[in-house]
Structures are given as C-alpha cells and as structure tokens.
C-alpha positions as CSV (number, residue, x, y, z in Angstrom):
1,M,16.1,-2.3,14.9
2,P,19.1,-4.2,13.5
3,P,21.4,-2.5,11.0
4,I,20.0,-2.3,7.5
5,D,21.8,-4.3,4.7
6,L,21.4,-2.2,1.6
7,G,21.7,-5.3,-0.6
8,Q,19.0,-7.2,1.1
9,D,15.3,-6.9,0.3
10,L,13.2,-5.8,3.3
11,Y,9.5,-6.9,3.6
12,F,7.0,-4.9,5.6
13,P,3.5,-6.5,6.0
14,S,0.4,-4.3,5.9
15,K,-1.2,-3.2,9.1
16,R,-4.8,-4.5,9.2
17,D,-7.6,-2.7,11.0
18,W,-9.9,-5.1,12.8
19,W,-13.0,-3.7,11.2
20,I,-11.6,-4.2,7.7
21,V,-10.7,-7.8,8.5
22,A,-14.2,-8.3,10.0
23,L,-15.9,-6.7,7.0
24,I,-14.0,-9.0,4.5
25,W,-14.6,-12.1,6.5
26,L,-18.3,-11.2,6.8
27,G,-18.4,-10.7,3.0
28,V,-16.8,-14.1,2.5
29,M,-19.4,-15.8,4.8
30,V,-22.4,-14.0,3.3
31,S,-21.3,-14.8,-0.2
32,L,-20.8,-18.5,0.6
33,V,-24.1,-18.9,2.5
34,G,-26.0,-16.6,0.2
35,G,-24.7,-18.4,-2.9
36,I,-25.1,-22.0,-1.7
37,M,-28.4,-21.7,0.2
38,P,-30.6,-21.0,-2.9
39,L,-29.0,-24.0,-4.7
40,V,-30.0,-26.3,-1.9
41,V,-33.5,-24.9,-1.6
42,V,-34.2,-25.0,-5.3
43,G,-32.4,-28.4,-5.8
44,A,-29.9,-27.3,-8.4
45,S,-28.0,-29.9,-10.5
46,W,-24.5,-30.8,-9.6
47,S,-23.1,-28.9,-12.6
48,E,-25.0,-25.7,-11.5
49,G,-23.8,-26.2,-8.0
50,L,-20.2,-26.8,-9.0
51,L,-20.2,-23.7,-11.2
52,V,-21.6,-21.4,-8.4
53,V,-19.3,-22.8,-5.7
54,S,-16.3,-22.4,-8.0
55,L,-17.1,-18.8,-8.7
56,L,-17.8,-18.1,-5.0
57,V,-14.6,-19.8,-3.9
58,G,-12.6,-17.9,-6.5
59,M,-14.1,-14.6,-5.6
60,D,-13.7,-15.2,-1.8
61,S,-10.1,-16.4,-2.3
62,L,-9.3,-13.2,-4.2
63,M,-10.7,-11.1,-1.3
64,L,-8.7,-13.1,1.3
65,W,-5.5,-12.9,-0.9
66,V,-5.8,-9.2,-1.0
67,L,-6.3,-9.0,2.8
68,Y,-3.5,-11.3,3.7
69,G,-1.2,-10.8,0.7
70,T,-0.7,-7.0,1.0
71,G,2.8,-5.9,1.9
72,Y,5.7,-3.8,0.8
73,T,9.2,-4.8,-0.2
74,I,12.1,-2.4,-0.4
75,T,14.8,-3.5,-2.8
76,P,18.0,-1.6,-3.4
77,D,16.3,0.6,-6.1
78,R,12.5,0.0,-5.8
79,L,9.6,-0.2,-3.5
80,L,7.4,-3.1,-4.6
81,I,3.8,-2.7,-3.4
82,R,1.9,-6.0,-3.4
83,C,-1.8,-6.3,-2.9
84,G,-2.9,-9.9,-3.6
85,P,-2.1,-10.7,-7.3
86,F,-1.3,-7.0,-8.1
87,T,2.1,-5.4,-7.9
88,F,2.9,-1.7,-8.1
89,P,6.6,-0.8,-8.5
90,V,7.9,2.6,-7.3
91,T,11.4,3.7,-8.1
92,L,13.0,4.9,-4.8
93,H,14.8,7.8,-6.5
94,G,11.5,9.0,-7.9
95,I,9.9,9.4,-4.4
96,E,9.3,13.1,-3.7
97,S,7.6,12.8,-0.3
98,I,6.0,10.3,2.2
99,T,3.4,11.8,4.6
100,P,0.9,10.3,7.1
101,T,-2.7,10.3,6.1
102,R,-6.0,8.7,7.1
103,S,-7.7,9.1,3.7
104,P,-10.3,6.4,3.0
105,W,-9.7,6.4,-0.7
106,S,-9.0,3.0,-2.3
107,S,-5.4,1.9,-2.1
108,P,-3.2,-1.2,-1.4
109,A,-3.6,-0.7,2.3
110,C,-5.5,-2.7,4.9
111,S,-5.7,0.1,7.5
112,L,-6.6,3.7,7.5
113,D,-3.3,4.4,9.4
114,R,-1.5,5.1,6.1
115,L,1.4,6.8,4.4
116,K,0.9,8.7,1.2
117,I,3.8,8.3,-1.2
118,V,4.1,11.0,-3.9
119,Y,6.5,9.9,-6.7
120,G,7.5,10.5,-10.3
121,L,7.5,13.5,-12.6
122,S,3.7,13.5,-12.8
123,Q,3.4,13.5,-9.0
124,Q,1.5,10.2,-8.9
125,S,0.5,9.0,-5.4
126,V,-0.2,5.8,-3.7
127,M,-1.2,5.1,-0.1
128,I,0.2,2.2,1.9
129,S,-0.1,1.0,5.5
130,P,3.0,-0.8,6.8
131,K,2.6,-2.3,10.3
132,D,5.9,-0.7,11.5
133,K,5.8,2.7,9.9
134,A,9.0,4.0,11.7
135,A,11.1,1.0,10.5
136,F,9.6,1.4,7.0
137,L,10.5,5.1,6.8
138,S,14.0,4.4,8.2
139,A,14.6,1.7,5.6
140,I,13.4,3.9,2.7
141,V,15.8,6.7,3.8
142,H,18.7,4.2,4.2
143,H,18.1,2.8,0.7
144,C,17.7,6.3,-0.9
145,P,20.2,8.9,0.4
146,S,18.4,11.7,-1.4
147,L,15.5,11.4,1.1
148,I,15.4,12.7,4.7
149,V,13.0,12.2,7.6
150,L,11.5,15.4,9.0
151,H,8.9,15.2,11.8
152,N,7.5,11.7,10.9
153,Q,7.5,12.6,7.1
154,V,10.0,11.9,4.4
155,R,11.0,14.6,1.9
156,K,13.6,14.9,-0.8
157,K,16.7,16.7,0.3
158,V,16.9,20.2,-1.2
159,D,20.0,21.1,-3.2
160,P,21.1,24.5,-2.1
161,S,22.5,25.3,-5.5
162,S,19.1,24.6,-7.1
163,A,17.7,27.5,-9.2
164,S,14.2,26.9,-7.9
165,L,15.5,27.3,-4.3
166,A,17.3,30.5,-5.2
167,Q,14.0,31.9,-6.7
168,A,12.0,30.8,-3.6
169,I,14.2,32.7,-1.2
170,Q,14.4,35.9,-3.2
171,P,12.8,38.8,-1.5
172,Q,9.3,39.5,-3.0
173,T,7.8,42.9,-3.4
174,I,4.0,43.1,-3.0
175,V,2.5,45.9,-5.1
C-alpha cells in the first residue's frame, strides 16, 4: 500500500456479498414485473401506469443506490459512512474500538464480513464492511494516533497514568 497522506480523504468501497447483490436485484426485478404486469392485464390508464412505474422506479433506484453507493471516507478528523442517500459521521478521536464481526443486524454494510466500530461517550456502534479491511484499519490508525492495531482489531491506546488503569491493576482480595 502506498504511503498515506494525512491531508487527503481516503475512500473505501463496501464489500458486497454475492447473495446480497442477487437478493436486491431479484427484488428489483420482482417489483417491476409484479407492479407492471397487473396494469397491462387490467388495462390501466396512462396516468395510473405512469404513477405506478414512477413509484417502482423510485423505490428500485433507492435500493440500487444503497447497494452501489455504500462506502466509507476517512477525512483528517472524521469517518464518513455513506449508504445511498444517508451519511453517518463518526469523529475519529471518538472511536474506542473496531472489531471484526459477522452480525446480521442492519447496518450500512453490503457484506456480513464486517467491522464493528464503537465510538462516542455513549458507546454507540455501527457496522461497516470495507472491501480492503487491512488498508482501512491502517488508514484509521494513521489518521488517529490514539488508536493502535492489535490482532486484527483496533483499540484506543491506554494511558499508563490513567486512574482507571491504576485501579484495574491493583491487587484484589476476594473475601
């Protein structure tokens, strides 16, 4: 991988599982055929046909926009998660951890080969699926020096002078 320019935005497209692509395209085809066929059989008017076709094309376009418009941009201070028309900003310095997951829960990811990002004071999380996970993790760490890669995961560096660390390493007596 070439050296990372910290002032340049880096784009990482979403990985797409073949079955998700097939499922969305099947949905597009079924909605078009299923929406237009009854109009032809019943002999709907041009205005009814135009309305139905407009709604179907709009809905199908949104599904395809989400499928092919999902990606992740790392800027000098943010991770911008784009999923079609939706954008979710995450402050890089707010990231607590990034771990691999295969969770099927809804997220701006087109694959089950995902990374779970925990961020913010309230420990929010989002799952993403960059096509090149290693390059993505490397870029995140280069843009945010308070993060470190450990065994295919990213964690916040621990400050040895931290009071919580001092408490965590104190000997415990079990009564």
